[in-house]
N, C-alpha and C positions, 0 to 999 in steps of 0.2 A: 546061792550061784544061781543065775538068769539065766531062765531056759533059753534052748536055742532059735534064734529070731526067725520068726513069720515070715514068707515071702512079702515083698512089697505090693502094696494094690496096683502099683505102676506094671510091675514084672507080670501079675496075672491077666490088669488088662490088653497088655500088649500081647500075650501068647492068644487069648478069648480073639484077640481083634485080624491075629494072622490065619486065626485056624477058621473065623468066618470068612474071609477072602479066599483061603482056598476052597471051602467048603462049597461057596458060591461061585468058582469058576470066573474070580473076576479079578485083573491087575489090582494090587494093593498101592497103596499111597506110599511116598517113598517110608516115612515114618513107619510105618507098618512092615517095609520092606528089612529095615534096621535088625539086625540080631537080637540087639535090647533096646529096650526102652527110656526114652534121655530123662534125666532126672535135673534139675537144677536145685541144689540146694544153700542155704546161708549157713556161712560158718562163722559162728561168732565167735568173740574173744576167748582165746584157750590156753593150754598152756600141753606141751610135753615134756618128759623129766626121764630120765636115768635112774636106774635101781638104785642108784647110791644117794641121788637127790630124794630121793621118796623117803628112805632111810633116815635122811639127814632134817629131813621138813617132819615126818610125820613119826620117826621114832625105831632103833632099830629091827630088823626082821619083817619091818612094814610091808606090804604088797599095794595095789592098786586094787580096790572092790568095785567091780562092773555093776554100775546103776542103769544104763541103758546100751543098747546096743547099737551101733550106726550102722549102714546103710552098707562100707565096706567089710567085707570079711576081716571077720575075728577084730575090728576096731571098736571101741564102747567109751561111754560118759562114763566116770568114772565118779563115786561116791566123794572121794577126795579133792576139797578146794585149799586154792591157798592164795594168801594176800599180794598182792604188787605192788610196791612201793614206786614212786617215779623220782625223776631227777628235781620234780616242784614238792617235792616230800607229800605228792597228791597219792593218794591209792585207790587199789580198785581190789575190794573184799569179793571172797567167794570167785576169785579164779577159777571156771573149770580145767581140771587135769583131764586131758584123752586118752586112753590106753590102748596096746598094752605099751610099758616102757621102750623109749628108745636108747639111740647109742650117743645122744647128743641132748642138750636142755634148750628147748625156743619157746619161743612166747612170740604169739601172733593176735595182733589187735588189728582194730579197722584205725583210717587216718583221725577219726574225733579221739577213740582213746588213746593214739598217739597224743596228739595234740595237747588235751587235757592232761596230761601226764607229764609233757613236757620232754616227751622223745622225739628226735630225729631220725622216723623209721625208714628203711629203705622198703620199696615192692623185692621181695625175693620169693625165689622157688625155694619151697621146703627143705630144710638142709642145707643151705646156703647162706650159712652165718658169719662167714666171715668178715671182720670191720661193721660189726653192725653193733647198737649199741647196747649197754648188760643193763644190770640192774639189779634187788633186791625181792628176792621170794620169802614171806614169812609164812610158817606153819604151825600145830601147837606145839610142836617138840623142836623147833630151833630155824636157824634162819638159815637163808644162801645166796650168796652175793654170786652172781652171774658175770664174767666179764664183757660177753657178747651175748647175742642170741632174741633180740627184739627184731623182730619183721612183722611187717605188712606184708601179708601173701600173694602173691601174684594169682589172679584169677586163674583156674586150673580147668581142664578136666581128666579125669581117670579113667581108661580105657584099657578095656580086657583088646589082645590081640586083632579078635575079631572085628573088634567096633574101629578099629585102627586101618583096619584094612577094607571095610566099607565105606570109609570115611577118605581114603587114599593118604592117610596122614601117617608120620612116625614121633617116637619120643621128642620131646624136643622143640616140635615144631609148633605154630601157632595157627589157631583159626579165628573164627569169626561166631561170635554169640548172637543172633537175634531175639532180644525179648519183646513180644505181642503188649498190646494191651494200653491203657490210655497214659502210660509214660513210657513208651517200649523205647528201649537202648539195644546200640549194638553195640556189645563189646568187639573190638578190634584184637587184640593181643593176650588174647585165649591158650594158654601155655599146655601142652598135650603131654598126657604123662600116659606110659602103657607098661603094664603089667598082667601077666596072667591071673594074678589074684585078684583085678580089678572089676568093678564092676561099671559100669557108663554112668558116670556120675560128675555135675560139674558144681566147683564150689567158688562162692564168691562173698563178700564180706557185708556185714551190716549196713556198710554205709553204701553199697554197690546195691544190695538186695532193698533197701527203703528208697534209693533211686528213682527205680524201674517199677517200685511198686510190687516183688515180685509174691505171687500167691498160688496155692495149692494147683488153679487152674488158667495160669497166665501161659500163653502160646508161649514158648521157644524152638529155636529152629540150630542147628550147628552147620556152619558155612566153611568147608575149607579151603 
């Protein structure tokens, strides 16, 4: 079992920065005034599975084994991986499963992945899989044919209610994400998702991250 995740460096830096401005009695810039630090992370291709799907692919009684904790509470990259078979009989081996299990099966790809495999995958909010392409997943104990579930995840922001109040938005709204640097880009339709368990984090896919050369020190800003 993995030890509990340590606080992210950005969270520690944010607290220190706020404390310094308060100690100096100086007005803090907007970023330091925010209740939580803004992280923009690249979400590589992966899948979410139901408990039944995990048993079909890996054997009766099998569950997902956490390999690495993710930033969002209780979310993890599992040790288990599957092979994805596309319409052109091309495959992606070692497709990572993210846990914990969900109540539906969903595969999230970047556009480059989808085109290479032959999927006409629409941009959708996670969980909205009606009318999307299906696929075949293969594991060491069996295979699973999905009638639907292959999507390109819409760029989105996870927000705690405190973050949503600070930025003046609500669940289902759209914001802009401004990414700086030599290949700066502004994303005009960043979907807002709000939950009490969420930490402030933006997810974009690998194509989007590569296009703006997103790195650990790239300046980013959320714009209502």
